[in-house]
N, C-alpha and C positions, 0 to 999 in steps of 0.2 A: 653649409654655405647659404648664400642668400636665399630668402624665401623659404628657408628650411623651417622645420620645426615639427612643426607638426609635431610640437608635442610629438606625435609619434611618427610623424613623418619626418620631422627633422631628425628624429631619432635615426633615420636612415643615413645620416651624413657620416657616421662613423662605424660602420659594421662591415665585417667580412667573415667568410667561413674559414674555420680551422678544422682540425682534426682529420676527417676523411678527405678533405680537399687540399690540405697542405701537408708537405712531407715532415714527418718527425725526424729529429736528429738521428742519422744513421739508418733510416728506413728507407728501403728501395720503393715501397708502395704505401703511401699513407693511407689508402683505402685498403686496410688488411681484412681478410675474410674471417668469418666465424671460426672459433676455436684456433686461430693462428697463434703462435706464441709471440709475445712482445719483443721488440727488437732491443730492448735496453735492460741489462742487469744491474741492479743498483746495490751497492754494499752500504748498509746504514752506518752513520746517518748520510742522507743525501744532502741535507744542508742544516745549518744552525742560524738562528737570527733572533732578534729582539722584537717583541710585540710592541703595540702602542703604549703600554705601561712601562716598557723597559725590561720586562721579563723575558729570560732566555726561552726559546723555543727550539725544539729538536724534532726533525722530521726524518723518519716516521716517528710518531709519538710513542714513547716507551709504554709497553703494557697494552696497547691497542690491538685489537684484532684486525683492524684495518684504519688507515689513515687517508682522508680525503683532502687534498690540497686544491682549494677552489680559488681561481683568479677572480677579481671582482674590481669595482670602480664606482665612484659617486657621480660621475658625468655621463659615462658611456650609456646610452639608452638601454641596450640589451642587457647590460650588467644590472641596471636598475630593475629591469623586468624580472630577471631571474633571481633578484635577492630574496623575495619571499619564498620562492620555491626551495632555495638552499636552506633557508631557516627551517622550513617544514621537514625536509630531509634530515637536517641535524636532529631535530627533535625526534624523528622516528627511529634513527639508527643509533643515536648515542646509547640508548639503554641495552643495544645489541653489541657494545664494545667498539663502536666506530667513533673516532675523533676527526673533527673538521678543523682545518687550518685555513684561514682566508688571507689572501695576498693581494694587495693592491700595488700594481706595477707603475703608477703614474708619477711622473717627476713634478707635477704642478697641482695636483689636488690637495687642498689643505688637510692637515691632520684633523683639525676640528670637524671638518665634513665626514671623515672616515669614522671618528668617534660617535658622531651623530647617527651614522648608518648602522653602526653596531647596536646602538640603543633602539633605534627604530625597528630594526628587524628582530632584535632579541637574540642575537648571536652569542653562543656560549664559547666557542672555540677561540683561540688567539687570532688576532687580526694584525698582519704585518704591513708596514709601509715600505714597499720595496722601491724606492725612488731611483736607485742606481740599477735597478733590474737584474741584480745578481741572481736572486732566487728564480726569476722568470727565465734566466739564461741557463741556469742549472737544470731546470725542467725542459728546457727546449720549448717553452710556452709561445704561442703564436698570436692569441687573442685575449681579450679580458674577459672572457666567459669560459675559458677552457678549465676543466676539472682533471685531476689525476687521482687515481686510486692505488694506493700502495698496500700490499699485504704485510703481515707481521715480520717478514724478513726484509722488508724495505724495498721489495721488487714492484715495479710499476706494472699493474695488471690491466689498467684501462687509462686511456686518455681521450678527451674529446669533450662533447656537449653534454649538458645535464639532460635534456630530452630535445624534442623537436617542435615545441609548442611555439617558439618564437623564432622567426628568421628575418632576413633582410625584407622589409616591406610588407611583412604579413604576420598574423598571429592566428592561432586555432583556439577554439573554446577550451580544449583540454589536449595535451600531448597524445600523439598516437604511439610513440615510442619513448620509454623511460630508460634511456641508456644508463645513467648513473645508478638508478635503483637496481636495475637488473645486474649490473656488474658487482655492486655490493652484495647482493644476495648470492651470487655465484661464489665470490670470494669468502663469505662467511660459511658457505656450505662446503668449502674445500674444493670447488670445481673452478674450471677455466671459464671466464666470461664468454657468453655467446659471441660477443663482438668486442674487440680490444681498442676500437677508435670509432669516432663518429663525428659529424659536422659540429663545430663549436661557433656559432655566429657571435661576433663581438668586435670590439674596436681593435684594429691591427697593431701589434707590437713589432718594433723593428729598432735595430741598433742605428744610431745617427751615423751619417757619412762624416768623414773628416778629411777629405781630400784636400780641401783649401785651395783648389784650383780657381783661376780667374772666373768669375761668375757673376751674374746679377746679384744684388744685395736686397735684403729684406726692405730697408727704408727707401732704397733707390727704386725698386720696381715692384717686388711682391706685394708690399703694403698697399701699393695703389690698385693692384688687381683685386685684393681681398676687400678694399673698402667699397669697390665698385660692385662686386658681386656677392659678397659673403657677410660683411660685417653689419649690415642692417638688422640681420637676425642673430648672427654669431658675435654677440658683444655682451659685455657685463650688463645684466639687467634685460637682455634681449630674449626672444622666444625660444632660441635654440638651446639645447642642453648643455652646451659649453661655449666658451668664447674664443674668437679668433682675432682679438683686437690688440695683442701684444706680441712682441717678438718671442718671448718665452712660450706663450700658449701656442702659437704657430709652428715653432720648432719641434715642440713636443708631439705635435700631431702631423708631422710632415708626411710620414709614410701613409697615414690614413687620407690625407688630402689628395695625394697622388692616386691611391686606390679608387676613391670616389670620383675623381674627375676623369680618369682613364675609362671608367665604366659608364659614365654619363649619369651616375646617380645624383650628382651635384655639379653645379647649381641645378635646381629642379626646372628643367625645360625640355620638352619632349616633342616638340614640333620639328619635322624633318626639314633640312635646308632645301631651298630651290623648289618648294612645293607650297605656293601660297604665301601670304605676307607681302612686304615686311610687317614686322610686328612692334608695336609701340612699347610693349613691355618684354621685349625679348631678354631673357636672362641667361642665354647660352654663353659659354666660355670661348672666346675666340682662340683659334689655333695658336696664334702668336702669344697670346697670354699663357696658353697651356704649355708651350714649350719654354717660356721664361720661368714658370713655376718649376718644372722639372729640372731645368738647368740649375736652378738655386739649390733644389734638394741635392742633386748630384754633385754640386761643386762645394758642399759642406755647409750650406745654409749660413753664409756670413751675415751679420747684422748691417754693416754699412754705416754711413753717416746718418745720424738722426735729423740732420738739417735737410735731407733729401726727402724727408717723409711728407705725405700729402697733408694739407691743412686739416686740422681736427675737426670732426663733426660732432655736434653736441646734440645728444639724444635726451630729450626731456620726458620722455615716456608719454603715456596717454594716446590721445588721438592723432593720427596722421593727417586728418582732413581739417585740423583746426577745431576750434570749439564748436561742438554741435548746437543747433538751434533746438533740438528735441532728442531725448535719449529714452529708449524703452528697454527695460531690463526684465528677465525672468521673475516672476512674482516671488518664487522662493528657490533656495538652492537644490540643485540636483546632486544626489549622492553618487559618487564615481567610486567603484570598487577597486581593489588594489590590483588584482590579476585577472587574466582570461579576457572575454569579449563582453560587450554590452549591446542589447538592441538599440535602434534608433530611439531618440527621445523626442517627442513632438509636444510643444507647449504654445498656447495661444496667449498674445498680449494685446489687450485692445489699445487703439490709439487715442480714442476719445475725440478725434477731429471732428469739428462741426461743419467744415468745409473742405473741399478738395485741396491738397497741398502739392506743390511742385518741389521736387527734390533733385538737387544737382550733385551732392556728395553723400555717399552712404558707406558707413564703415561698421563692420561687426566686430566686437571686442569680447573675446572669451574671458571669463573670470579666472580660469586656471588653464593657461595656454599649454601646460604640459600634458593635458589629457584630452583636449579638444582636437579631433581629427579634422573635421570640416563641419561647416554650418551652411544651410540653405535656408533663406528667409522668403516666405511667400506672403502675398497680399490676399486675404480673404474677407468675405463679408461676415457679419456675426453669424448668420444662418449656416454658412457652409463650414464655419470653424467650430460650430457646437459640437462637443463631445457627445458621441452616441446618438447623433442626430440622424435623420433619414437621408442626408445629403451626401453619403458615402460615394457615389458615382461623381457628384460635382466636386468632392473633395479631392478625387483623383484627377479630375479634369483640370483643377486649379494647378496641381503640380505640373500637369503637362503644359499648362499655359505659360509657364516660365517663372523663374526666380527673380525676386526683387533685390535681395543682397546676398552675398556669399562670402565665406571665410575659409581659406586655408592659410597655415602659418605662412607669413610674408606677403599674402595676397588677400588683404582683408578689405580693401576699399575699392569702390567704384566711384570714379571721378568723371564727369561728362564735361565736354568743352562748353564754353558760353553758347547760349541758345538752344542747348539740349537739356532735358530733364525727365525724370520718371514721376508719374502722378500716384498718390495715395488718395483714394476716395474718401469722402466724408464717412466717418463711422467704420473705417476698415479696421480689421484685426490682423496683426502680424503673427504669422504661423513660423515658429522657429522649429527646423528639423536639424538635430544635433546628433552627430556621431562621436562617441567618446572612445578613447583607446587607453585603457588602464595601463599605468606605467610602473607598477611596483608599490606604490604607496596610495591608500584610500584618501580621498579628498572630495570636496564639493565644488560645484561651479554655478555661477550666475552669469551667463553670457548677456550682453547687451548690444544694442545697435544704435548708432548715433546718425542723425540726419542733418544735412545743412540745406536750408530752402533756397531755391532760386529767388533773387531779388525781384525779378520781373517774370510774367508768363513767358515760357520758353518759345522759341521759334518752331521746334519740332519736338514731339514726344517720343521718348524712348520706349519701344516695346521689346518684350521677351517672348519667343515662341520656341516651340520644340518640334523636331522631326522624330517621331517615335513609332516604334512597332510593339504593340502590347501582346501580339499573339505568337510569339516565338516559343520553342521549346528545344533546350540544349540537351542533346542526348548525353547519357552517362559516358564518361570517358573521352568525349570529344575534345580534341586539343586544339581545334582551329575552326570553330563553328561560326559561320557568317550569318549575321542578321541585318537586314536592310530595310530603310524606309525612304520614300521619296515625297517631296512636297512640291507641287505645282503652284508657282508664285501668281496670285491673282492681279497684282498691281505693281507698279515700279516701287522698288524699295531700295534702300541704302544700308548694307549690312555693316555693323560695327565690330562684332566680336562673335566668338565661337566658344561653347564650353561643352565638351562631351561628358557624359555622365553615365558611368556604369558602376558595377559592384566589384567583387573581388575576383570574379572570373574574367573580367575584362582584360583583353590582350593587345588589341590594336583598335584604331579608329581612323575614319577618313570623312571628310566633307567634299563633295563634288558639285560642280555646277555644269549644266548642259544647257546649250543653246543652239538651236537649229542643227541638232545631231552631233554638235562637237561638245566633248567633255573635257573639263579641266579640273585639277585638283585645288581646292581651296585651303585645305588644312590636312596634313598627313601625320599621323601619331603612330609610328611603327612599334612603339613599345608604350602601351598605356599603363599608367601607374595609379591604382586606386587611391594611394595616399596623397596624391597632388591633384585636386579638382581645380585645375588651372583654367582660367579665362584668358583666352588667346585674342588680344585686341589689336585690330589692324591699325597701321600707322595712318592709313587714309582709308575712308569707307569704301565699300565695294558696291557699285550699281548693278543691281539685278532687275531685269525688265519683266513685265508682265508675260506669262507664258513660259518663262525659264522654269527649269527644274532644279531643285537643290535636293541632293541625296545625302543621307547619313548612313555610312556602313560601319559596322562593328564587328569585331571577332572575339570569341570567348574560349577560354581554356578551362574545360571542365574535367581535365585528366588528374591523375595522381601526381603528375609532374609539376603541378601548380601548388606551391607550398600553402598558399592561402585558401585553398578549396576545402571547405568544411566536410564535403560529402561528394566524392568523384563517382559514386554509384547512383546518384540522384538525377533524375530529369528535371532540369531547372527552368523554371518560367518567371514571368513578371511577378514581382512582389516588393514589399516595403522595407524588408529587413536585409541585413548584410548577407545572410545565407541564400537570399533570392538574388534576382537579377533584374537590371533595368536597361533599356535601350533608349537613351535621351540625348539627342543632339540639339542642345540649346542654341538658339541665334538671337543676338541683340540687333535690333535694327530700327530705322526711322522711315516714315513715308513722306517723301518730299511733296510740299504742297498741302498736306493734311493739316487742318486746323487742331492743334493740341487740345484734347479733352473732349472733342465732339465726335470723333470717329474711333472705332474700336480697334483691336488688335487683329489687323486683317489677315495675317498669317494664321493666327489662332482660330479665327472665325471660320476661314473658308479652306484652311490647308487640309490636304489629305495625305496620309503617309502611305506606305505599301499596302496597309490593311486599314487605313484611316487613323486619325489622331484625335486627341480630345475626347468629347463625349461620344463621337461616333465610334471610335476604337474600342471604348469600354463597352458600349452597347453591343458591339460586334463580338466582343469576347464573351458575353453572357448568352448571346443568341446561338445556343449550342446546335439547333437544327437548321440554322440558317433560313428560317421561313419569314424573317423580318419582324419578328415579335419576341419579346422576352416574357416568359410565364413564371409562375411560382416554382414549378418543378425545375426550371432551368437556373433559378437563383433562390433556393429556399431560404438561405441565410439572410438574404438582403431583401427579401419580398415585403416583410413587414415595414421596412424603411421606405421603399420605393412604391408601393402599391398606390399612394396617393397621386402618383403621375398618370394612372390609368383614368383618363378623364371620361370615357364612355362606359366604364365599368364592366367591360367584357372579359376582364381577367387575363387581358393580354396588353403588354406595354409596347407601343410602337415608338419608333425613333422619333417621330414628330411630337408624340405626347411627352417624351422624355426631354426633347429640346424646349418645348414651351414650359414645362413644369420647372426645370432647373434653371432656365433663364430668368423665369420669375422670382425664384429663390435668390438668385444673384442680385437682382434689383432690391 
């Protein structure tokens, strides 16, 4: 749905759990225990069909010691992610007498795309286009990633997921449990599998309703809703992995639409109602629209009269901010692998500006939207951006100081009202921090950023600050660990937006405002989703007075119940990679009456978090014995880079020395 993608986040628009979480036909309990007998006895052949070349296929395959029937697809994101895994398993088990049969249950995916998938993955087994879903119904399949293991008698010995590496909204570097491989090993050894079912996350399969009751029509109501909330991403040529811009495409995915909207997965909007706002970029689906959508599905999904359709919107591609005045692109492509996870990529791009520039529109455009999870762009000086330089502390302080540009699928542009703009100092370097999520196909990416300059100097300069705590430690197994930081506002400001930023253990977040002992909620996110780094833009700026306090609270799930958690047994602290954590409550604001370009980022300069923010917090984190100085023994890996800040040469770095030194580097 709209603002989806993400590449891999949009990938979350169509996934659901099967296997252990959905009942098998005739099963009293889908979560069957280890060594339980399967609930279905099959007399071969289970089914017959023709593959893409027209060749007859019989399941189970004659002469095979075991047959794997694997559902798949060309547009479902998790099906794409599991493609390379299935290909590898086929290569491993084919010499052992196992035959694979691939089944695509989509009624709308082109056969040409299926053939391309076979070639890309190097699949050897027959590939079936099951447009009427007769094979899927014969198997009782529930999702597009479910696999079935049949022994040589045609008996189903296992059904469920391939493994647990990919789930809704999360992925692991490697699977913890290899369900399909374990089941095959057991069957080949003449034993019962240790478990006969497991979760199979994928796009939901369901038979179409045909009641034909009086109901809203697609053209008369549903198309209007999807046009407003979904189609900007889910369209032909859009960033989403599949389109929702025709009656046929929507009807084929109606069950999935209901699933993701009922659970709040789509459209991507996570701000709680009646807690802050209203929001200028609110993408939530109103209750009335939700009821209309469900009534249409339950009523048989009639098309209606095309004359009732909304006026067509022409998408020309390219920039949504108009033609940029300047574009800066990664100097060379970044290779993105096919599977697993990748560390953050950080790339510096010099602007070459010989004078300060005022920017009113900013848009980040990925080269390959399918794999770009999110991008944060920071403004740095050439000194602090230098790779391997001694400015590592200043580099982290720049990140704490706030983002310049941001991208998540569907949220790629920052557009400020007339009279407001962000400043890029002369000689600045743009630092791209990019998170990639492999989608099953190796590719390359060259992300870029486009800028539209203000025609005249702005009335107010837009600043970005962060409320952060760098000294937290999330205990192993903790499922609701709270981390808090406060910022005492030194002067009157007007807040424009909030962007909470955490990693894969992030669970919930909240901004609070305290004045004269009274606390109100500015933004409440009861279910934080790492896949959507949303910027929540206020419809009207919020006035915050000098002396007020703004608090950023965040909760983390470091337990084994968090499917994105790479290591539940680890104590987690601040760090730059996905397997580390962050506690960053970004805030965009202006200072009324401040002359643009002449005064600094007042919240960044004077703000204090719970333990301090910016350079103060970094210094405090290194000062292990809390004596007010950092020594070589406390920061052995950094000392060679920061010892130049020790102005008096006494072997101890004070906070004032650090401030003086790094302030000079920024200038």
